[in-house]
C-alpha positions in Angstrom: 87.4 -51.6 211.8 87.3 -54.3 208.7 85.2 -57.5 208.8 85.9 -58.5 205.4 86.3 -62.1 205.6 90.5 -63.4 205.5 91.3 -65.5 202.3 91.6 -68.3 205.1 88.2 -67.6 207.3 86.4 -67.7 203.4 87.7 -70.8 202.8 86.5 -72.4 205.9 83.2 -70.8 206.2 82.9 -72.0 202.9 83.9 -75.6 203.9 81.8 -75.4 207.3 78.5 -73.9 205.5 78.9 -77.0 202.9 80.1 -79.6 205.5 76.5 -78.6 208.2 74.4 -78.7 204.8 75.4 -82.0 203.0 76.6 -84.1 206.2 75.0 -82.7 209.3 71.8 -80.7 208.9 70.7 -84.7 207.2 71.5 -86.6 210.1 69.6 -84.4 213.0 66.8 -87.2 212.5 69.0 -89.9 213.3 70.9 -88.0 216.3 67.2 -87.6 218.0 66.3 -90.7 217.0 69.7 -92.5 219.0 69.2 -90.2 221.8 65.9 -91.1 222.1 67.0 -94.4 222.4 69.1 -94.0 225.1 69.7 -90.5 226.2 73.3 -90.8 228.0 75.1 -92.3 225.7 76.9 -90.9 222.8 74.9 -91.2 219.7 77.2 -92.9 216.9 76.4 -90.4 214.2 78.1 -87.9 216.4 81.6 -90.4 217.0 81.5 -90.6 212.9 80.8 -86.8 211.9 83.6 -86.0 214.5 85.8 -88.3 212.6 85.1 -87.0 209.3 84.8 -83.4 210.5 88.5 -84.1 211.8 89.9 -85.6 208.2 88.7 -82.9 206.4 90.7 -80.5 208.9 87.8 -78.5 210.4 88.8 -79.4 214.0 89.7 -77.4 217.0 88.5 -73.9 215.1 87.9 -71.9 218.1 91.5 -72.2 219.5 93.4 -69.5 218.4 96.9 -70.7 219.5 98.5 -72.7 216.0 99.9 -75.3 218.2 96.9 -76.7 219.7 94.2 -75.8 217.0 93.3 -72.9 214.2 94.7 -70.2 214.9 92.0 -68.1 214.2 91.0 -64.5 215.2 88.0 -64.3 217.0 86.2 -62.2 213.9 87.5 -65.0 211.8 86.3 -67.7 213.9 82.5 -65.6 214.8 80.7 -66.7 211.1 82.1 -70.5 211.7 80.3 -70.9 215.3 77.0 -68.8 213.7 77.3 -71.9 211.3 77.7 -74.0 213.8 75.0 -72.8 215.9 72.5 -73.7 213.5 72.3 -77.4 214.8 72.4 -79.3 218.0 75.1 -81.4 216.5 77.2 -79.1 215.3 79.4 -77.4 217.7 80.6 -81.4 219.0 81.1 -82.4 215.5 84.0 -79.7 215.2 85.2 -80.3 218.9 84.1 -77.0 219.4 81.7 -77.3 222.1 81.3 -75.8 225.6 82.3 -75.9 228.3 85.1 -78.0 226.2 86.1 -75.0 224.4 86.8 -72.7 227.8 88.1 -75.6 229.8 90.5 -76.2 226.9 91.3 -72.3 227.1 91.8 -72.4 230.4 94.2 -75.7 230.2 96.0 -73.6 227.6 96.9 -70.6 229.1 96.7 -71.4 232.8 97.8 -74.8 232.7 101.4 -76.0 234.2 102.5 -78.8 231.0 101.7 -81.9 232.9 97.9 -80.7 233.1 98.2 -80.1 229.5 99.3 -83.1 228.4 97.2 -84.9 230.8 93.5 -83.6 230.2 94.0 -80.6 227.1 95.7 -83.5 224.4 93.0 -86.2 224.9 90.3 -83.3 224.9 91.2 -81.5 221.9 91.6 -85.0 220.2 87.7 -85.1 220.6 88.7 -88.7 223.3 87.1 -86.8 226.7 84.7 -84.3 227.6 84.4 -81.6 230.8 82.2 -79.8 233.0 82.5 -76.4 234.4 81.7 -76.1 238.9 80.9 -72.9 239.5 77.4 -71.9 240.4 76.4 -72.9 244.4 72.6 -73.6 244.7 72.4 -71.9 248.2 74.1 -68.7 246.8 73.5 -65.9 244.3 76.3 -67.3 242.6 76.4 -63.8 240.2 78.3 -62.7 242.6 82.0 -64.8 243.2 82.1 -63.2 247.0 78.9 -65.2 247.9 80.6 -68.6 247.0 81.1 -70.9 249.7 82.7 -74.4 248.4 86.2 -74.2 249.6 89.2 -75.7 247.9 91.7 -75.5 250.9 95.2 -76.8 250.9 96.8 -79.1 253.6 100.0 -80.1 253.1 100.9 -81.8 249.6 97.1 -81.8 248.6 93.9 -79.3 247.8 90.9 -80.7 249.6 87.5 -79.7 247.7 84.1 -79.1 250.0 80.9 -78.2 248.6 78.0 -78.1 246.5 77.5 -77.3 242.7 75.0 -77.1 240.1 74.3 -76.5 236.6 77.5 -77.9 235.9 77.4 -78.4 232.0 78.3 -81.5 230.4 78.8 -83.7 233.7 76.2 -86.2 232.3 78.0 -87.0 229.3 79.4 -90.4 229.3 82.7 -88.7 228.0 83.4 -86.2 230.8 86.4 -87.2 232.3 86.9 -84.1 234.3 85.8 -80.8 236.1 87.0 -77.5 236.6 86.3 -76.5 240.4 86.2 -73.1 241.8 86.2 -72.8 245.5 86.7 -70.7 248.4 90.5 -70.8 249.3 91.6 -67.6 251.7 88.3 -65.7 252.7 90.4 -63.3 254.7 92.1 -62.4 250.6 91.2 -59.5 248.5 88.1 -60.3 247.1 90.0 -61.0 243.8 92.7 -63.4 245.7 90.2 -66.0 247.5 89.5 -68.5 245.1 91.0 -71.2 243.1 90.6 -73.4 240.4 91.3 -77.3 240.4 90.7 -79.8 238.2 88.7 -83.0 239.5 88.8 -86.2 237.8 85.5 -87.7 237.5 86.2 -90.9 239.1 88.1 -89.3 242.2 86.3 -90.3 245.7 83.8 -87.6 247.4 83.0 -86.3 243.9 78.9 -87.7 243.3 76.8 -86.3 240.7 73.5 -86.2 242.6 70.8 -85.8 240.0 70.7 -84.0 236.3 68.4 -81.1 236.5 65.8 -80.2 233.5 65.3 -76.5 231.8 61.6 -76.6 231.3 61.4 -80.3 231.2 64.2 -81.3 229.1 67.5 -82.5 230.2 69.5 -81.6 227.6 70.7 -85.3 226.8 73.5 -86.4 226.4 75.3 -83.6 228.3 72.8 -82.9 230.9 73.4 -80.4 233.5 74.2 -81.5 237.1 73.8 -81.2 240.7 77.4 -82.7 242.0 78.5 -82.3 245.4 82.3 -83.0 246.9 83.0 -84.1 249.8 86.7 -84.4 251.4 87.7 -84.1 248.0 91.3 -85.1 248.1 93.9 -84.4 245.1 97.0 -83.3 245.1 98.3 -79.8 245.2 99.3 -79.9 241.3 95.8 -80.5 241.0 95.3 -76.5 241.2 95.2 -74.7 238.1 98.7 -71.7 238.3 98.0 -71.4 241.6 96.1 -70.8 244.7 94.2 -67.5 245.0 94.1 -67.3 240.8 90.5 -68.1 240.3 89.0 -65.0 239.6 91.7 -64.3 237.3 91.4 -67.3 235.4 87.5 -67.0 235.2 87.6 -63.7 233.9 90.3 -64.6 231.2 87.7 -67.4 230.1 84.6 -65.3 229.6 85.5 -63.6 226.8 86.2 -65.6 224.0 83.3 -67.8 225.3 80.9 -64.9 225.0 81.3 -64.4 221.8 81.5 -67.9 221.0 77.7 -68.3 222.8 76.4 -65.4 221.1 77.6 -66.3 217.6 76.2 -69.7 218.2 73.0 -67.9 219.2 72.9 -66.0 215.8 72.6 -69.2 214.0 70.1 -70.5 215.8 67.8 -67.3 215.5 68.7 -67.3 211.8 67.6 -70.9 211.6 64.0 -70.3 213.4 63.6 -67.3 211.7 64.2 -70.0 208.0 61.2 -71.6 209.6 58.7 -69.2 210.3 59.1 -68.0 207.1 58.8 -71.4 205.1 55.7 -72.1 207.4 54.4 -68.4 207.0 54.4 -68.6 203.3 53.1 -72.4 202.8 50.5 -72.3 205.3 47.1 -70.7 204.9 44.3 -69.9 207.4 41.2 -67.8 206.6 42.1 -67.7 202.8 45.2 -66.2 203.1 49.0 -67.2 204.0 50.2 -67.2 207.4 52.6 -64.3 206.3 49.6 -62.3 205.4 47.7 -62.5 208.4 48.0 -60.7 211.9 50.9 -58.4 211.6 53.4 -61.1 210.7 55.1 -59.8 208.2 56.2 -56.8 210.3 57.5 -59.6 212.8 59.2 -61.2 210.1 60.9 -58.3 209.3 61.4 -56.9 213.3 63.1 -60.4 213.6 65.8 -59.7 210.4 66.7 -56.2 211.6 67.3 -58.0 215.0 69.3 -60.8 213.7 71.6 -58.0 211.9 72.2 -55.8 214.5 73.1 -58.5 216.8 75.7 -59.9 214.7 77.2 -56.2 213.7 77.6 -55.6 217.7 79.4 -59.3 218.5 81.5 -59.0 215.3 82.6 -55.3 216.5 83.3 -57.3 220.1 85.2 -59.9 218.4 87.4 -57.0 216.9 88.1 -55.1 220.1 89.2 -58.9 221.8 91.3 -59.3 218.7 92.5 -55.6 219.3 92.8 -54.8 222.4 92.0 -57.4 225.2 89.0 -58.0 227.2 90.0 -54.6 228.9 89.4 -53.0 226.0 86.2 -54.7 225.4 85.1 -55.3 229.3 81.1 -53.1 228.2 80.9 -54.7 224.8 81.5 -58.3 226.2 78.8 -57.4 228.8 76.4 -55.7 226.1 76.3 -58.9 223.5 75.5 -61.2 226.4 73.1 -59.2 227.4 71.1 -58.2 224.1 72.1 -62.1 222.1 69.8 -64.1 223.8 66.9 -61.9 224.8 67.0 -61.2 220.6 67.1 -65.0 220.0 64.6 -65.9 222.6 62.1 -63.0 220.7 63.1 -64.5 217.4 62.4 -68.3 218.5 59.1 -67.5 220.3 58.1 -65.6 216.8 58.8 -68.2 215.0 56.8 -70.8 217.8 53.6 -68.8 217.2 53.5 -69.1 213.9 54.3 -72.6 213.9 51.0 -73.2 216.1 51.3 -76.0 218.6 53.3 -78.2 216.5 56.5 -75.4 217.8 56.3 -76.7 221.4 56.3 -80.1 220.6 59.8 -82.3 220.0 58.7 -82.5 215.7 60.2 -79.1 215.7 63.4 -77.9 216.8 62.1 -74.6 218.3 61.3 -75.4 221.4 64.5 -77.0 222.2 65.7 -74.0 220.6 64.2 -71.7 223.1 64.8 -73.8 226.3 68.9 -72.8 225.2 68.1 -69.5 224.7 66.3 -68.8 227.5 69.4 -70.6 229.5 71.7 -68.4 228.6 70.3 -65.6 229.6 71.5 -66.8 233.0 75.0 -68.9 232.1 78.3 -66.6 232.3 76.3 -64.0 234.3 72.4 -63.0 234.3 71.3 -60.0 232.1 71.6 -57.8 235.1 75.6 -58.1 235.9 76.3 -57.3 232.2 73.8 -54.2 232.2 75.5 -53.3 235.4 78.9 -53.6 233.8 78.0 -51.7 230.3 76.0 -48.8 233.1 79.6 -48.8 235.0 81.5 -48.6 232.0 79.2 -45.7 230.4 78.9 -43.4 233.8 82.6 -43.9 234.6 83.2 -40.8 232.7 81.0 -38.6 234.8 82.3 -40.0 238.3 83.5 -37.1 239.2 80.0 -35.3 239.3 
């Protein structure tokens, strides 16, 4: 293993870091104020920064295909994702925001030429946004075999029915399409039952019923939607790849995406730790800096160790994905997904405690950061599912006993 940055990655790290410090972080207050004025509109500062980043060549850095993206490996992109994750503005400014990144990879690897031209091109241009509809309110969606929403072929059409929720990004005013995963053949092999379908958001029968909150926050302007599909009829060529390939596509989508999630959370954890250290050394109580009270030095030290451990595990996973693919990194991908959100949650909680009640308010990034970290212990699979994958891989050699 060699995590030394390539020359190109080193250059991009410097450029993204500078852009974040000089262009993004100073505009966060303006971004928040614009959202307060109209939460479900695109803040003007976002479009302005997107144009600047694209002109600077800091665009679609997540996509390893050099024809469509930056052509970086997972190891090369990981430190860039960490830098972007330090700000709620960061990922979209560089057109590296989830779930658009995962949807773009689905279209690139599994979409037809027509699907790529119609949806991938404007998505990579930052002109539209997208969402992914998989989780359902009536079943435990961590087990895809429970899925009730259907995608049934009828002649030259595919017909969708069902309810989805936690469809992140569907509230964005520029959300032009969603990817719907539904049951096509309940009698097929469990991995051949589902299909993925491209659904324009103006299709009759597609309805965003409501937006869901996380600890009272709605994550505007992206949001998490509760969405219904009532006899949604689309041409059969709206199916991605072919009917029955939904599970295959879902598995292919999740490896790099989990590295992206985890590295962004590490960036957020770093910022929380910086905020905690600043607070601990500039505030006093009972005649001493907060850093010298109540075991806070040890808490700060444990946070530093936890972040560094997590970063190394994620880089190792990225290296395995680059060298062996998802088949050679299955356990490690689940390891980081179980570890990093819980680590981030702990570090952010420590920072909130050092800030007192201010850490719970809108005057601090910490409350929003905590909600995001806690939510990611469910998104892309709950902790328990990933821990089961790790245990399964660990016990495989002992199966004979």
